[in-house]
N, C-alpha and C positions, 0 to 999 in steps of 0.2 A: 261697307267694305269688310271682307273677311280678313282677319289677321291671324297669324300663327304665333303661338307663345311656346318657346322651348322650355321645358321644365328643368330647373336647376337641381341636380341630384343632391347637392349639398344641403338644399333647403327642403328636401322631401322628408317629412317626418315619418318614422316607422315605429311600431311598438307592438308589444304583445302583453296582455294584462295577466298577472298572476294574482291569486287571492291575497298573498302577503303584500305585494307591491301596491295593490289597489287599496287595501286597508290602510297602509301607511300613508299613501297619497291623500286618501280621504281624511285621515286624521290631521294632516297638515292643512287641509283645506277647510277645516272647521272654522266657522266665523268668517268664511270668504264673502266677498262683496257680491250682493245680488245685482244682476244686471238691471240697471234702472231703465233702460230703454229697449227692452227686448220682447215685450209681449205683443208680437205682430199679429194682427188680424184675429184676435181672440174675442170670445164673447165676454159679457160682463163677468162670467166665471173665468174667462180667458182674456182679460182686458189688455188692449194694446196701449202702451205708454207713449209711443212715438211712431212717426213714420207711416201712419195709416190715414191717409186723406179720405174723408167721408164722401161716398158717392152722394150726389144730390137727390137721388130718388132710388126706389126699387129694392131696398133691402128691408124686407118685412120683419116686423117684430115677431118672433116665434111665440107659440102658444105655451101657456103654463110653464113658468120658470124659464121662459125663453127671453131673458133680458137682453136688450140690445147692447152691443159692445159700445164702450165709451168713444171709440174712434173706429172708423172704417165700416160700420154697419149702420146705415141710416135707417130711421124709422120711416115707413112709407106714409104717403098722404092718406091712404085708405087702409082698412083692415088692420089698423094699429091698436088692436085690443091689448091693453096692458095686463100682464099676468097679475092675478090677485093672490096667488099662493106660491109657496115653494121658493120664493126669491130670497133665499137666506144666505147666499154666498157673499162673503165680505167683499167690498170693493176696494179695500185698502190692504189686501193681503200680499203685498209685494215685498215686504221686509223679510229678509232671510233669517230664520231662527238660528241662533248661534250654536244650537246643539242638535242640529238636524242635518248634518252634512255627511253622515256616514253612508257609504255605499252598501247596498244590501249584502248581507254576509252569507246568506245560504245558497250555496251552489251557483252563484251568479258570476263566478270568475272564470277566466280562460283556463283550460287544462294546463297542468304543470309542465307537460312536455311541449315541444315545439315553441320554446320561449326565446329563441335567438335568431330572428330573421336577419340575415346579412344586410348591412347598410348600403352595400354597393352592388346589389344584384338587379336593380331596375334598369332596363334599357331606356335610352332617351326616347321620349314620347312627345308627340306634337299635339297641341291644343289648337283647334281652329275656332275662332270666335266671330260671331256675326250678331245680328239683331233682328227681332221680329217686330211688327207694328204695335203689339200690345204693350204699350209703355206703362209706366207706373212703378210703384214700389214692390211689386211682386208679380209672378205669373201663377195664377191659381190652377190652371189646367194644362196638362200636356198629354197627348196620346200620339204614339207613332205606330203606323201600320208596318213600317219597315225602316231601314236606315235613311231613306230619302224622303218619305212622306210622313209629315207630322202636322198635328193640329194644336193650336194654343188658344187659351182664353184667359181673361184677367178681370173677372166680374166684380171683384171687391175693390178695385182701385178707382180713383176719381174719374178717370176717362175710360173705365172698364167696360166698354161696349164692343160687341163684335166677336167673331171667331175667324181665325186666320189659318191658312194652310201653306205648306211648302212641299214641293215635289222634287226638290234638288238639294236636300240636306241642309236647308237653312240659308242658301245663297239668295233666294228671292221668295217673297211671300205675297199672298193675295187674300182678299176676303173670300169666305166660303160661299160659293154660288148655291142657290136653293130655289125650290118651288114650294111656297110662294117666294117671289124674288125679294131679296134683301131681308129675309126673315131674321137672320142673326145680327144684322147690322146695328140694331137698337137693343139687342138683348144683352143680359149679363150672364156670362158663361163661367160657371164655377167648377164644372167637372165634365170630362169627356172620356167615354169608354166604349169600346167596340165589343159587342157580344160575339163570342167565337162560334156559336151555333147558328145564328140567323144573319150574321154579317152586317147587322145594323149598327150604326154609330149612335150612341145615346148621349144626349147633351142635357145637362141639368143646370138650373139657375133661375132666371126670371125673364119671361118673354111676353110678347104681345098676346092679348086676349086672355091673360091670366095663366098661361101655360108655365109649368115649372120643370117638366121633363118632356123632351121630344126625341124622336128618332130621325135619322137621316140615312137614306139608302145611297147606293153608289151612283145613282142617277141624280142625286140632289133633292129628292122629294122628301119633304118634312112630314113626319107622322105624329099623331097625337098620342101621348103616353099618360101624363099626369097633369091635371089642371086644378088650380087651387079651388077650394070649396068656400062655403059661406060661413063656416064656423072656424074657431081659432085652431082646432086640431088639424085642419086641412089647408090653412092659409099661409103657411110659411114659405120663404124662399128656399129652394132645394139646394143642398150642398152636394151630396153624393147620391148616386143611383146605381144599383146593381140588379141583375136578373140572371136566373139560372136557366138551364135548358128545358126545365119543366114549366117555365113561365112564371115561377114565383119571382116577385119583385119587391124591392125595398127602396124608398126614398127618404132621406133624413134632412132635418132642418139645418140650414147653414149656421144659424146663430143661437140655437137652443136645443131643447130636449125633445122636440116634436119628431115624430116618425110615422110613416104610413107604409102599408104593405098590401099586396094582393096575391091571390093564390094561383092565377093563371093569366095568360095573355087575353087580350080582347076586352070587350065591355066599354062602357062609357068612361072617358078619361077623368071624370069627376066623381061619378057615383059608384064606380066599381072598386074603389080603394077603401081600406079599413084603417082605423087609427091603431097604432101600436103603442100609443102613449101609456106609460105606467108599467111597461114590462120590467122595469128596474125596481119597482116599488118594494119588493120584499128585501132587497139588499141595500138600496139607496133611496130612501123615501123622498129626498129632495130632488132626485133626478140625476141623470148622467147625460153627457153629451158625446155623440159620435162625431169624430173629426175626419175619418177616412174609412172607406169600406173596400172589400174585395170579395170575390166569389171564386171558389176553387173546388173542383170535383162535386159541383152541385151544392156546396155548403157556403154559408155566408160568414164572413169574418169582418171585424171592425176594430178600430183603435180610437181612443179618446180619453175621457174624463174632463175635469175642469181644473182651473188654477188652484182650487182649494182642496182637491181630492188626490188620492194616489193615482199613479199612471195605471191605465186599464187596457186590457185586451178583451174584446167581445167574441167569444168562441161560439161555434155552431150550436144552436139550441132549438132550431125550428124543425120539429118533427111533425106532430099532428097540429100543433098550435104555434103561432108566431112567438118566438122568444130568442134571446141570446143567453149564453152562460157567461156571466161577467166575472173576470178574474182580475183582482188587484195585484199588480206585479211586485208590490212591496207590502209588508205588513204594516198597516196604518198605526198600530200600537207598538211596534217594535223599534229597536235602536236604529234600524236602517230606514225608517220611514221618511218619506218626503212627499211633497205635493208637486204635481206636474202633469202635463198633457202629453199624449202620444199623437203626433200630427200626421204620421204616415204609416201605411201598412202595405205589404205585398206578400202574396202567397203563391208558391208553385209546388211542383212535385217533391222538391227537396225539403221545404219547410216554410216557416213564417218569420218575417222580420218586421219590427216596428221601430220607429224613430220618434224622438220627442225631446223634452227638456225636463230637467230637474229644477223646478222653480225655486226650491229652497236654497240651492247652491249656485244657480245660474250657469248650469252646464248641460250640454247635450248628452243624450243617452241613446243607446241602441239595444234592443232586446231581440233575441232570435231563438227559435225552437226548431229542432231537426226531427222530421218525420221518421228518420232512420233510428232514432234513439229508443222508440217504443216507450218512452217515459210518459206518464200521464200529462196531457197538455194543460189540464186545469189545476196543476200543482205548480206554484211559482218557482219552486226549486228546479223544475225541469227546463227553465229558460236561462239562457246565457245573457248576462248584462255587460255591456261595454260602456265605460264612463270616459268621456272625452278629455278628462283631466290629464290622462297619461300622454295624450298627443298635444294638448294645448293647456299646460299647467297654469299659464298666466293670463288666460283669456276667458271671456264669457262666451259660451257657445250655445248653439241651438240647432237641432236636427229638424228639418221641415219635411223631407221626403225620403223614401227608400225604394229600391227596385231590385228584384232578384233576376238572375239569369241561370243558365244551365250549370251543372257541375258545381253547385254551392257557391256561385259567384254572386256577391251582394255589393251594392253601392248604397251609400247614405250621403245626402246633401243637406247643406244648411248654411250657417253664417256665424261669423264673429259679431255678436249683437251690440257690443259697445263701439267698436271701431268701424263696423260696416264693410266686411269683405266676405267673399264666398268660400265655402269649404266643400270639398269632394273627397269622400273616403271610399276605399275599396277593400273588400275581403274576398279571399279565395277559399275560405274554410267555413262557409255558411254563416258568417257573422260572429265567429268566436274571437277573431282578431281583425284589426283594420290598419291600413296604411293611408297616409295623406298623399293623394296624387294631385292636389291643387297646384297650379302653376305659380311659381314665385320668380320675380326678377332677382338677379344676383344681389344677395345681401339684404333683400327685403324681408320684413317680418310679417307683412300682409300679402295675401295672395293677389293675383291679378284679376280675380273674378269678382263680380258683383254678388250680392246675397243670392243664394241658390234655394229653389223651392221644389223643383220636380226633376225626375230623371227617368231615363229609359235605357236598358241594356241593348247594345247593338249586336249585330250578327257575329262580329269578330271578337266579342268580349269587351269592347270599349263601352263608352257611355255618352249619352246625350243629356245635357243639363240645361235648365233655363231658370231665369229668376228676375231680379230687379232690372228696371230699365229696358225690358225686352231682350236682355242678353241671352243668347243662344250659343252654346259651346259644345264642341264634340272632341272627346278624347279618344284617340285611335287605338289605345291599348298598347301592351308591350310588344 
């Protein structure tokens, strides 16, 4: 049953970050408690400490440095070739260094003007909350064709099989019908994305007959895209898949550093793919992990890193040969250094936004770049960083997903990882400042939402979010 939650203005947090305020807040946060229970659905390099029930099958161990997460990523009964090299990431690196709490100092703060958002200018907004059948501790995949038609999948949860669709904005859900019949019912769905140029829905994860990525047309016909191979470089469970209008395609490993690509559409779903393993070798010999991908204007972008590395954005680098330009968003040897992963990325005509976590301090972070700035994208000082300490000074936070809309509208969703409640943030300036639009019952210090993982901007500037327990919520906007 759908319920409405009226947002309490008194409990809506608003803020704007200045360089001075951020530095002071970070100074006070030095020695802050690391969230002990917040590494959700991470690899061994991104290990989950709690809350990740391991699927009983189908989560393949990735190739070369693709160590299986301690929780939530089970080793398959076949194809479980243990990596023999590059497995150098510590498994006990969850302790927060006392001297590593400083927010990046170079040009990562909100501009000094526009610092005083009135606390009483948000109109009363309604949250409509329902649930989809993909239960469990997270929702891995969300794609919405419009405000009414959305698809979800939850491949990494214990019962994470099947793909579900609503055509009435979340009021009712059903299993996706397909030819062959029931194809997705036993599959693990980790990512869902529709290609704008050929109108096919691409679904990645782990499916019957060894398929890792398939397509779905409007009539429900399943097409072959990528099938696992017989060597470790081609045998991983797929996390994310993207394709551009030229037919270039990338699929990456859910749990490790494996990645494959192809130059054009067509060809055998197993033999036509090439391994991209080692593209990171000159910068990070032990490997890097992609956690989310996007494609915009024919170019590929990604977010990632591991729990022991600085947060990274993977910028377009595929010209004549497959590649990414890897940018660490903090100086690993500087005073502002920290380790942490970027879990979500979204790119549109206005810019790029990434969301993730500062593992060293146990706080969520959001990075944004504006295409209008003309600043070099591969320079970390060109990126604006927002640290959630200013909104949630006493909480351990984590950003899991981001989504961009028109006119520099940005949303970031995540969770308070110690207490277990959801966070939804909204920006109208391209990610330079955010306000907390999560619904709170009168006087409550915790929001009424479950942990949030994915979001989609609606046609009226609102947002659709989904997360733990199959919770599906819609904020109608101001």
